[in-house]
C-alpha positions as CSV (number, residue, x, y, z in Angstrom):
1,M,-32.1,-11.1,-8.8
2,A,-29.5,-8.9,-10.6
3,K,-26.7,-7.3,-8.5
4,A,-24.6,-4.3,-9.4
5,T,-21.5,-2.9,-7.7
6,L,-20.3,0.7,-7.9
7,M,-17.0,2.0,-6.8
8,V,-16.7,5.7,-6.4
9,T,-13.3,7.5,-6.0
10,L,-13.6,10.9,-4.4
11,R,-10.7,13.2,-4.8
12,V,-10.2,15.9,-2.2
13,R,-10.7,18.6,-4.8
14,D,-14.2,17.1,-5.6
15,I,-15.5,17.6,-2.0
16,D,-17.1,21.0,-2.8
17,R,-18.8,19.5,-5.9
18,M,-20.1,16.6,-3.8
19,R,-21.5,19.0,-1.2
20,L,-23.2,21.0,-4.0
21,F,-24.6,17.8,-5.5
22,A,-26.0,16.6,-2.1
23,W,-27.5,20.1,-1.5
24,E,-29.1,20.0,-5.0
25,L,-30.6,16.6,-4.4
26,R,-32.1,17.8,-1.1
27,M,-33.6,20.8,-2.9
28,L,-35.0,18.5,-5.5
29,A,-36.6,16.3,-2.8
30,D,-38.1,19.4,-1.2
31,E,-39.6,20.4,-4.6
32,M,-40.9,16.9,-5.1
33,R,-42.6,17.0,-1.7
34,V,-44.3,20.3,-2.5
35,M,-45.5,18.8,-5.8
36,A,-46.8,15.8,-3.9
37,S,-44.5,13.4,-5.8
38,P,-44.8,9.8,-4.5
39,H,-41.0,9.5,-5.1
40,A,-39.9,12.3,-2.8
41,E,-39.5,10.1,0.3
42,R,-37.6,7.5,-1.7
43,L,-35.2,10.2,-2.9
44,E,-34.7,11.5,0.6
45,Q,-33.9,8.0,1.9
46,I,-31.3,7.4,-0.9
47,V,-29.6,10.7,-0.2
48,D,-29.7,10.1,3.6
49,R,-28.2,6.6,3.2
50,F,-25.4,8.0,0.9
51,L,-24.5,10.9,3.1
52,N,-24.6,8.8,6.3
53,G,-22.1,6.3,4.9
54,G,-24.6,3.7,3.6
55,D,-25.0,0.3,5.2
56,D,-21.8,-1.4,3.8
57,E,-20.7,-2.4,7.2
58,H,-23.8,-4.5,7.7
59,G,-23.7,-6.1,4.2
60,E,-27.4,-5.6,3.8
61,E,-29.1,-5.4,0.4
62,P,-31.3,-2.3,-0.2
63,E,-35.0,-2.9,0.2
64,D,-37.1,-3.1,-3.0
65,G,-39.4,-0.2,-3.2
């Protein structure tokens, strides 16, 4: 199985952009639900995990969907 690592550096001046990005992703997930997209729930899970700090402290691999 392939493994990828991503390191993100967030500068304080970028916080407003990050909040806007998270809000836009939430709105996209809402639109996807309205259109009955099978991917809406997956997008919501990804956004939730990112905004809640992920699961780095547990060292768990994400589940294959």
